[in-house]
BAVO-120324 format. One record per residue (C-alpha): residue in three letters; chain; x, y, z. Coordinates in steps of 0.1 Angstrom, whole numbers. Layout:
REM residues N
VEXLO    aa   ch       X       Y       Z
VEXLO   ALA    A       X       Y       Z
...
This chain:
REM residues 262
VEXLO    aa   ch       X       Y       Z
VEXLO   UNK    A     789    -301      68
VEXLO   UNK    A     822    -296      49
VEXLO   UNK    A     825    -314      18
VEXLO   UNK    A     855    -330       6
VEXLO   UNK    A     869    -308     -26
VEXLO   UNK    A     878    -327     -56
VEXLO   UNK    A     889    -312     -88
VEXLO   UNK    A     887    -338    -110
VEXLO   UNK    A     882    -377    -112
VEXLO   UNK    A     905    -403    -120
VEXLO   UNK    A     943    -400    -114
VEXLO   UNK    A     945    -361    -117
VEXLO   UNK    A     918    -360     -89
VEXLO   UNK    A     934    -386     -69
VEXLO   UNK    A     969    -366     -66
VEXLO   UNK    A     950    -336     -54
VEXLO   UNK    A     930    -352     -32
VEXLO   UNK    A     963    -366     -16
VEXLO   UNK    A     981    -333     -15
VEXLO   UNK    A     952    -319       3
VEXLO   UNK    A     939    -346      25
VEXLO   UNK    A     956    -335      57
VEXLO   UNK    A     938    -303      59
VEXLO   UNK    A     904    -314      42
VEXLO   UNK    A     904    -340      70
VEXLO   UNK    A     907    -318      96
VEXLO   UNK    A     882    -297      84
VEXLO   UNK    A     857    -323      77
VEXLO   UNK    A     859    -335     112
VEXLO   UNK    A     853    -302     130
VEXLO   UNK    A     819    -302     114
VEXLO   UNK    A     793    -296     144
VEXLO   UNK    A     770    -327     136
VEXLO   UNK    A     802    -352     136
VEXLO   UNK    A     818    -338     165
VEXLO   UNK    A     784    -337     186
VEXLO   UNK    A     783    -376     175
VEXLO   UNK    A     820    -386     184
VEXLO   UNK    A     817    -365     217
VEXLO   UNK    A     787    -383     229
VEXLO   UNK    A     803    -418     219
VEXLO   UNK    A     836    -407     239
VEXLO   UNK    A     815    -400     274
VEXLO   UNK    A     791    -428     271
VEXLO   UNK    A     809    -457     257
VEXLO   UNK    A     825    -468     290
VEXLO   UNK    A     787    -477     307
VEXLO   UNK    A     781    -503     277
VEXLO   UNK    A     781    -536     289
VEXLO   UNK    A     760    -557     269
VEXLO   UNK    A     747    -555     232
VEXLO   UNK    A     717    -543     247
VEXLO   UNK    A     731    -512     258
VEXLO   UNK    A     751    -507     226
VEXLO   UNK    A     719    -513     203
VEXLO   UNK    A     694    -493     223
VEXLO   UNK    A     715    -463     218
VEXLO   UNK    A     713    -450     186
VEXLO   UNK    A     735    -421     186
VEXLO   UNK    A     765    -442     200
VEXLO   UNK    A     754    -470     176
VEXLO   UNK    A     759    -444     145
VEXLO   UNK    A     795    -440     155
VEXLO   UNK    A     800    -477     165
VEXLO   UNK    A     788    -489     130
VEXLO   UNK    A     802    -461     107
VEXLO   UNK    A     838    -470     119
VEXLO   UNK    A     833    -505     103
VEXLO   UNK    A     817    -491      74
VEXLO   UNK    A     785    -508      83
VEXLO   UNK    A     763    -475      90
VEXLO   UNK    A     737    -491      66
VEXLO   UNK    A     727    -515      91
VEXLO   UNK    A     717    -489     117
VEXLO   UNK    A     682    -496     115
VEXLO   UNK    A     688    -536     118
VEXLO   UNK    A     690    -537     156
VEXLO   UNK    A     677    -569     160
VEXLO   UNK    A     708    -583     135
VEXLO   UNK    A     733    -559     152
VEXLO   UNK    A     723    -570     188
VEXLO   UNK    A     726    -607     174
VEXLO   UNK    A     758    -599     160
VEXLO   UNK    A     774    -584     191
VEXLO   UNK    A     758    -608     217
VEXLO   UNK    A     771    -640     197
VEXLO   UNK    A     806    -625     198
VEXLO   UNK    A     832    -645     173
VEXLO   UNK    A     845    -673     190
VEXLO   UNK    A     819    -698     184
VEXLO   UNK    A     822    -713     149
VEXLO   UNK    A     787    -706     145
VEXLO   UNK    A     784    -670     157
VEXLO   UNK    A     765    -648     135
VEXLO   UNK    A     793    -628     128
VEXLO   UNK    A     815    -655     113
VEXLO   UNK    A     787    -666      87
VEXLO   UNK    A     793    -637      66
VEXLO   UNK    A     816    -635      36
VEXLO   UNK    A     821    -596      47
VEXLO   UNK    A     846    -598      69
VEXLO   UNK    A     837    -564      84
VEXLO   UNK    A     808    -581     105
VEXLO   UNK    A     835    -602     122
VEXLO   UNK    A     860    -574     128
VEXLO   UNK    A     831    -553     143
VEXLO   UNK    A     820    -580     165
VEXLO   UNK    A     853    -591     177
VEXLO   UNK    A     863    -551     186
VEXLO   UNK    A     837    -547     208
VEXLO   UNK    A     840    -579     231
VEXLO   UNK    A     802    -583     239
VEXLO   UNK    A     799    -622     234
VEXLO   UNK    A     801    -652     255
VEXLO   UNK    A     839    -655     270
VEXLO   UNK    A     851    -624     252
VEXLO   UNK    A     868    -596     276
VEXLO   UNK    A     846    -564     270
VEXLO   UNK    A     869    -535     251
VEXLO   UNK    A     844    -507     262
VEXLO   UNK    A     865    -500     291
VEXLO   UNK    A     901    -501     276
VEXLO   UNK    A     912    -464     279
VEXLO   UNK    A     922    -460     245
VEXLO   UNK    A     890    -479     230
VEXLO   UNK    A     865    -449     222
VEXLO   UNK    A     897    -432     206
VEXLO   UNK    A     904    -459     180
VEXLO   UNK    A     867    -462     173
VEXLO   UNK    A     864    -424     168
VEXLO   UNK    A     893    -423     146
VEXLO   UNK    A     880    -449     124
VEXLO   UNK    A     844    -434     123
VEXLO   UNK    A     859    -403     112
VEXLO   UNK    A     880    -418      84
VEXLO   UNK    A     853    -437      69
VEXLO   UNK    A     829    -406      71
VEXLO   UNK    A     853    -386      54
VEXLO   UNK    A     857    -415      27
VEXLO   UNK    A     820    -416      25
VEXLO   UNK    A     814    -379      19
VEXLO   UNK    A     841    -381      -9
VEXLO   UNK    A     825    -412     -22
VEXLO   UNK    A     790    -390     -26
VEXLO   UNK    A     812    -371     -50
VEXLO   UNK    A     833    -400     -68
VEXLO   UNK    A     833    -435     -54
VEXLO   UNK    A     864    -446     -69
VEXLO   UNK    A     881    -420     -45
VEXLO   UNK    A     861    -436     -15
VEXLO   UNK    A     877    -471     -25
VEXLO   UNK    A     912    -458     -30
VEXLO   UNK    A     909    -441       5
VEXLO   UNK    A     896    -470      21
VEXLO   UNK    A     923    -495       6
VEXLO   UNK    A     954    -471      17
VEXLO   UNK    A     938    -469      52
VEXLO   UNK    A     924    -506      57
VEXLO   UNK    A     950    -529      32
VEXLO   UNK    A     983    -528      47
VEXLO   UNK    A     969    -541      82
VEXLO   UNK    A     952    -570      64
VEXLO   UNK    A     980    -580      43
VEXLO   UNK    A    1002    -576      75
VEXLO   UNK    A     983    -597     101
VEXLO   UNK    A     981    -632     108
VEXLO   UNK    A     972    -657      87
VEXLO   UNK    A     985    -675      54
VEXLO   UNK    A     988    -660      21
VEXLO   UNK    A     955    -678       9
VEXLO   UNK    A     938    -662      42
VEXLO   UNK    A     946    -628      36
VEXLO   UNK    A     933    -631       0
VEXLO   UNK    A     901    -644      13
VEXLO   UNK    A     900    -615      36
VEXLO   UNK    A     904    -592       5
VEXLO   UNK    A     879    -610     -13
VEXLO   UNK    A     854    -608      18
VEXLO   UNK    A     855    -566      18
VEXLO   UNK    A     833    -553      -8
VEXLO   UNK    A     855    -521     -13
VEXLO   UNK    A     888    -540     -14
VEXLO   UNK    A     872    -569     -40
VEXLO   UNK    A     860    -539     -63
VEXLO   UNK    A     897    -523     -63
VEXLO   UNK    A     914    -556     -69
VEXLO   UNK    A     890    -568     -98
VEXLO   UNK    A     894    -537    -115
VEXLO   UNK    A     926    -533    -110
VEXLO   UNK    A     934    -568    -121
VEXLO   UNK    A     908    -564    -150
VEXLO   UNK    A     884    -590    -142
VEXLO   UNK    A     852    -592    -155
VEXLO   UNK    A     818    -580    -133
VEXLO   UNK    A     807    -619    -128
VEXLO   UNK    A     839    -629    -116
VEXLO   UNK    A     825    -630     -78
VEXLO   UNK    A     801    -658     -90
VEXLO   UNK    A     830    -682     -96
VEXLO   UNK    A     840    -707     -72
VEXLO   UNK    A     862    -693     -42
VEXLO   UNK    A     893    -715     -53
VEXLO   UNK    A     891    -704     -85
VEXLO   UNK    A     890    -671     -75
VEXLO   UNK    A     920    -672     -53
VEXLO   UNK    A     940    -686     -81
VEXLO   UNK    A     933    -658    -102
VEXLO   UNK    A     939    -631     -77
VEXLO   UNK    A     971    -647     -70
VEXLO   UNK    A     981    -652    -109
VEXLO   UNK    A     971    -617    -119
VEXLO   UNK    A     987    -600     -90
VEXLO   UNK    A    1020    -617     -96
VEXLO   UNK    A    1018    -611    -135
VEXLO   UNK    A    1005    -576    -135
VEXLO   UNK    A    1019    -563    -103
VEXLO   UNK    A    1048    -583     -97
VEXLO   UNK    A    1036    -593     -60
VEXLO   UNK    A    1041    -629     -52
VEXLO   UNK    A    1023    -627     -17
VEXLO   UNK    A     996    -604      -3
VEXLO   UNK    A    1018    -590      22
VEXLO   UNK    A    1039    -570      -3
VEXLO   UNK    A    1006    -548     -11
VEXLO   UNK    A    1017    -530      27
VEXLO   UNK    A    1048    -515       7
VEXLO   UNK    A    1042    -482      -4
VEXLO   UNK    A    1054    -485     -42
VEXLO   UNK    A    1030    -518     -45
VEXLO   UNK    A    1001    -501     -24
VEXLO   UNK    A    1003    -469     -48
VEXLO   UNK    A    1008    -490     -81
VEXLO   UNK    A     976    -510     -72
VEXLO   UNK    A     954    -479     -66
VEXLO   UNK    A     967    -466     -97
VEXLO   UNK    A     960    -490    -116
VEXLO   UNK    A     925    -492    -104
VEXLO   UNK    A     917    -455    -110
VEXLO   UNK    A     931    -457    -144
VEXLO   UNK    A     911    -484    -151
VEXLO   UNK    A     878    -471    -135
VEXLO   UNK    A     889    -439    -157
VEXLO   UNK    A     886    -459    -187
VEXLO   UNK    A     856    -476    -181
VEXLO   UNK    A     840    -438    -172
VEXLO   UNK    A     852    -430    -206
VEXLO   UNK    A     886    -414    -197
VEXLO   UNK    A     874    -380    -184
VEXLO   UNK    A     896    -357    -165
VEXLO   UNK    A     929    -371    -179
VEXLO   UNK    A     942    -382    -215
VEXLO   UNK    A     939    -412    -228
VEXLO   UNK    A     976    -412    -234
VEXLO   UNK    A     981    -400    -194
VEXLO   UNK    A     960    -432    -186
VEXLO   UNK    A     977    -458    -208
VEXLO   UNK    A    1009    -451    -191
VEXLO   UNK    A     997    -453    -156
VEXLO   UNK    A     985    -488    -165
VEXLO   UNK    A    1017    -495    -181
VEXLO   UNK    A    1035    -481    -152
VEXLO   UNK    A    1015    -506    -129
């Protein structure tokens, strides 16, 4: 299988990855294993009518879970079945009881719960899930070499949709805090300590808001959908991650400049 090429860590490596992303992504998705799985999903997902149908077919489940970054749950079949069959409309549904918002998104996307509209027959459904699976698979492969690159790619792909969606500013912050890769990115970029996530959730919200305004000049989360703000956030994350790792791949002055510009 094609492995993403990274020439360095930190900001230099990120700039190279951005320049070569389209070519590398296309090469990655021509992998025999990946293409076999996505073709199988496209051919068979229309036959899925219940949670049992999906969970009993491991090949389809690989793509379904991978599209939402939940691939580590592939062997938790009872758990995934419950997640899908409960749906998301009831307040006490399993997917609604997790702080990790990806579970809610996964269950809602398939619409297999009570009173929900089954999405597997939508003409564009397979293509949407496959596109997400391909992007997430590339990010995982990149992360196997440098996890900060995985987080940065994930943020560029997912964050704009979260911050421009429905809901209040507070709800959007909670959605960010509920996705481990995004929480990691923000906590690092904003210089928050490792134990910060153990604090009271309302206190965390206030700190995120205050530091985003002070350090990034962002008054509400929707502003992170703007390319210049998203770039500033990702650069700050990469620069601080590089400092914590010892500054390999760039001079200390270059890292410091990136942080000042952030």
